[in-house]
C-alpha positions as CSV (number, residue, x, y, z in Angstrom):
1,M,-18.3,-15.3,35.1
2,T,-22.0,-16.2,34.5
3,F,-22.8,-19.4,32.4
4,L,-24.2,-16.9,29.7
5,P,-22.1,-13.5,29.9
6,R,-23.4,-10.5,28.2
7,L,-22.3,-10.8,24.3
8,T,-23.7,-7.4,22.8
9,R,-20.4,-6.3,22.3
10,R,-17.0,-7.9,21.6
11,A,-14.6,-9.0,24.7
12,E,-11.0,-7.9,24.6
13,E,-9.3,-9.8,27.4
14,P,-6.7,-12.1,25.7
15,E,-6.9,-15.8,25.2
16,L,-4.7,-18.0,27.3
17,M,-2.8,-19.1,24.3
18,D,-2.0,-15.5,23.4
19,T,-0.3,-14.6,26.7
20,G,2.7,-16.8,26.6
21,E,1.5,-18.6,29.8
22,A,0.5,-22.0,28.5
23,S,3.1,-24.9,28.5
24,E,4.1,-26.7,25.3
25,K,2.0,-29.9,26.1
26,E,-1.2,-27.6,26.8
27,L,-0.4,-25.8,23.2
28,G,-0.2,-29.2,21.4
29,D,-3.6,-30.1,23.1
30,A,-5.1,-26.8,22.3
31,L,-4.0,-27.0,18.7
32,D,-5.4,-30.8,18.3
33,F,-8.8,-29.4,19.7
34,L,-8.7,-26.4,16.9
35,S,-8.0,-28.9,14.0
36,A,-10.8,-31.0,15.2
37,S,-13.2,-28.3,15.5
38,N,-11.9,-26.8,12.1
39,A,-12.6,-30.6,10.5
40,F,-15.9,-31.4,12.1
41,L,-17.5,-28.1,13.2
42,G,-17.7,-26.3,9.9
43,G,-14.5,-24.2,9.9
44,W,-12.8,-26.3,6.8
45,A,-16.5,-26.8,5.4
46,V,-16.8,-22.8,5.0
47,V,-13.2,-22.6,3.4
48,R,-14.2,-25.4,0.9
49,E,-17.2,-24.0,-0.2
50,R,-15.5,-20.8,-1.2
51,L,-12.7,-22.9,-3.0
52,E,-14.9,-25.0,-4.9
53,V,-16.7,-21.8,-6.2
54,W,-13.4,-20.1,-7.2
55,S,-11.7,-22.7,-8.3
56,R,-14.0,-23.0,-11.3
57,A,-12.1,-20.4,-13.4
58,W,-8.6,-21.5,-12.0
59,D,-6.5,-22.5,-14.8
60,K,-4.6,-26.2,-13.8
61,R,-1.8,-25.0,-15.6
62,R,-1.1,-21.9,-13.5
63,Q,0.4,-22.3,-9.8
64,V,-2.2,-20.8,-7.2
65,T,-0.5,-18.9,-4.4
66,M,-1.9,-18.5,-1.0
67,L,-1.3,-16.9,2.5
68,D,-2.7,-18.3,5.7
69,V,-2.6,-15.6,8.4
70,G,-2.5,-16.8,11.9
71,T,-1.7,-20.6,10.8
72,G,-1.6,-21.9,14.2
73,A,-1.3,-25.8,13.7
74,A,-1.2,-25.2,9.8
75,D,-3.9,-27.6,9.6
76,M,-5.7,-25.6,7.2
77,P,-3.2,-25.2,4.7
78,L,-2.8,-29.0,5.0
79,R,-6.6,-29.4,3.9
80,I,-6.3,-26.9,1.3
81,L,-3.3,-28.9,-0.3
82,N,-5.1,-32.2,-0.1
83,W,-8.0,-30.8,-1.4
84,S,-5.9,-29.1,-4.3
85,R,-4.4,-32.2,-5.1
86,R,-7.3,-34.3,-5.5
87,R,-8.4,-31.6,-8.1
88,R,-5.0,-31.3,-9.7
89,F,-4.3,-27.8,-8.9
90,H,-1.0,-26.6,-8.1
91,V,-1.5,-24.5,-4.8
92,E,1.8,-23.1,-2.8
93,I,0.6,-21.8,0.9
94,V,2.7,-19.6,3.2
95,G,1.8,-19.7,6.9
96,I,2.6,-16.7,9.4
97,D,2.1,-16.9,13.0
98,T,3.2,-14.6,15.7
99,D,4.1,-17.4,18.1
100,A,7.2,-19.0,17.7
101,R,6.4,-22.1,19.8
102,I,3.2,-22.7,18.1
103,L,5.1,-22.7,14.6
104,E,7.6,-25.1,16.0
105,L,4.5,-27.3,16.8
106,A,3.0,-26.7,13.4
107,R,6.5,-27.5,11.7
108,A,6.8,-31.0,13.4
109,R,3.2,-31.7,12.0
110,T,3.6,-30.6,8.4
111,E,7.2,-31.8,7.9
112,G,7.9,-33.2,4.7
113,E,5.0,-30.8,2.8
114,E,6.9,-29.2,0.2
115,N,4.3,-26.7,-0.9
116,L,3.7,-25.2,2.4
117,S,6.3,-22.6,3.9
118,L,6.0,-21.4,7.6
119,I,7.2,-18.1,8.7
120,H,7.3,-16.5,12.2
121,S,5.9,-13.1,11.6
122,D,3.2,-10.8,12.6
123,L,0.7,-9.2,9.8
124,R,2.2,-5.7,9.6
125,S,5.8,-6.9,9.5
126,F,5.1,-9.4,6.9
127,A,3.0,-7.1,4.7
128,A,5.6,-4.5,4.9
129,Q,7.8,-6.7,2.9
130,G,6.0,-6.0,0.0
131,D,4.9,-10.0,-1.3
132,R,1.9,-10.6,-3.1
133,F,-0.4,-14.0,-3.0
134,D,-3.5,-14.9,-5.3
135,Y,-5.4,-15.3,-2.2
136,V,-4.8,-14.3,1.7
137,L,-6.6,-16.7,4.2
138,G,-7.3,-16.7,7.8
139,S,-9.1,-19.3,9.8
140,L,-10.4,-18.1,13.4
141,F,-7.7,-15.3,13.0
142,L,-9.9,-12.2,12.8
143,H,-11.2,-12.7,16.3
144,H,-7.4,-12.6,17.7
145,V,-7.3,-8.9,16.3
146,P,-8.4,-6.1,18.9
147,P,-11.5,-4.2,17.6
148,S,-9.6,-1.1,17.2
149,E,-7.1,-2.8,14.7
150,L,-9.5,-5.1,12.9
151,E,-9.8,-2.4,9.9
152,E,-6.3,-2.1,9.2
153,A,-5.9,-5.7,9.4
154,L,-8.4,-6.2,6.6
155,R,-6.6,-3.5,4.7
156,L,-3.3,-5.1,5.1
157,C,-4.5,-8.4,3.9
158,D,-6.1,-6.9,1.0
159,G,-3.0,-5.2,0.0
160,L,-1.2,-8.8,0.3
161,A,-3.9,-10.3,-2.2
162,S,-4.0,-9.9,-5.9
163,K,-7.5,-12.1,-6.2
164,G,-9.3,-12.4,-3.1
165,L,-9.7,-12.8,0.7
166,L,-11.5,-15.5,2.5
167,F,-11.8,-15.4,6.4
168,S,-13.5,-18.1,8.5
169,D,-14.3,-17.5,12.2
170,L,-17.5,-17.5,14.7
171,H,-20.6,-16.1,15.2
172,R,-21.1,-14.5,18.7
173,C,-24.1,-15.6,20.1
174,A,-25.7,-17.5,23.0
175,A,-26.2,-20.9,21.1
176,A,-22.7,-20.6,20.1
177,Y,-21.1,-19.8,23.3
178,A,-23.1,-22.9,25.4
179,G,-21.9,-25.2,22.7
180,V,-18.4,-24.4,22.8
181,R,-18.4,-24.2,26.7
182,A,-20.2,-27.4,26.5
183,L,-17.7,-29.0,24.2
184,T,-14.5,-27.7,25.8
185,C,-15.7,-28.6,29.5
186,L,-13.7,-31.7,29.7
187,A,-10.9,-30.5,27.6
188,G,-7.6,-28.9,28.6
189,R,-7.0,-25.9,30.3
190,V,-6.2,-23.9,27.1
191,S,-9.3,-24.9,25.5
192,R,-11.5,-24.5,28.5
193,C,-10.5,-21.0,28.8
194,D,-10.2,-19.9,25.4
195,G,-12.7,-21.8,23.4
196,P,-15.6,-19.9,25.4
197,L,-13.5,-16.4,25.4
198,S,-13.0,-16.9,21.4
199,V,-17.0,-16.8,21.0
200,R,-17.1,-13.7,23.1
201,R,-14.3,-12.2,21.1
202,A,-16.0,-13.2,17.8
203,F,-18.4,-11.3,15.4
204,L,-22.0,-10.6,14.6
205,P,-22.6,-10.6,11.0
206,E,-23.1,-7.0,10.8
207,E,-19.9,-6.3,12.6
208,L,-17.9,-7.8,10.1
209,E,-19.9,-6.2,7.3
210,R,-19.4,-2.7,8.8
211,A,-15.5,-3.5,9.3
212,A,-15.0,-4.4,5.7
213,L,-17.1,-1.4,4.2
214,N,-15.1,1.0,6.7
215,A,-11.8,-0.6,5.5
216,G,-12.9,0.1,1.6
217,L,-13.4,-3.6,1.0
218,G,-17.0,-3.5,-0.4
219,Y,-16.3,-6.7,-2.7
220,L,-16.2,-8.8,0.7
221,R,-19.4,-10.5,1.8
222,V,-20.6,-12.1,5.1
223,R,-22.0,-15.5,5.0
224,R,-23.6,-18.0,7.7
225,G,-21.8,-21.5,8.0
226,P,-22.7,-24.6,9.8
227,F,-21.7,-24.6,13.5
228,F,-22.0,-21.2,14.1
229,R,-19.4,-20.2,12.1
230,L,-19.2,-17.0,9.8
231,S,-17.1,-16.4,6.3
232,L,-16.1,-13.0,5.3
233,A,-15.0,-13.5,1.8
234,G,-14.7,-12.0,-1.8
235,E,-12.8,-12.1,-4.9
236,K,-11.8,-8.9,-6.7
237,L,-13.0,-8.0,-10.1
């Protein structure tokens, strides 16, 4: 691969984390890297900005329920729960992930958190159970969805949400690719492989907008965040 590959279309090759070939230690190292990038490189900032806006209308006497799709290390639910407690909101979060090994690592990291439940499930199977949440979230989830399945995934998430959707992901561009490759050059094997590939699998703003419209979800809007982050988010009327 050249240092700067063609970024005109989304890559479809699987990330190493999704193949089951990484060891438990490698997965743990990769989850540490992802958690740090969410904390310091815009992932949490994108989510927090929308929550700050939406929560202006929340009733502190009422429970707010959320589903985190592709929860990974569950670092984002933990940040949301800490954020909500400081503001005296009662938030309950369910996180789902398709990787049982990653979920076990997440359970160890979130032990004792009573307002978070972690479930081993894929999105389609979970949606078929008929549960509903106020909000459905996904941090760095959408770029794991193959292009042919993206619109269905958005519709499934919409069906699970009574109030709104909030996705945080990466902007597919040369600067993001170069930055991630530089950041991961001394990281573990999984991060070195999957970090740059995540950018290649990620989105242009217009691609997310078109996917939302094709899925019939015109209430969703794309916003640019710091460090080449994008959000696709909106509340239902």
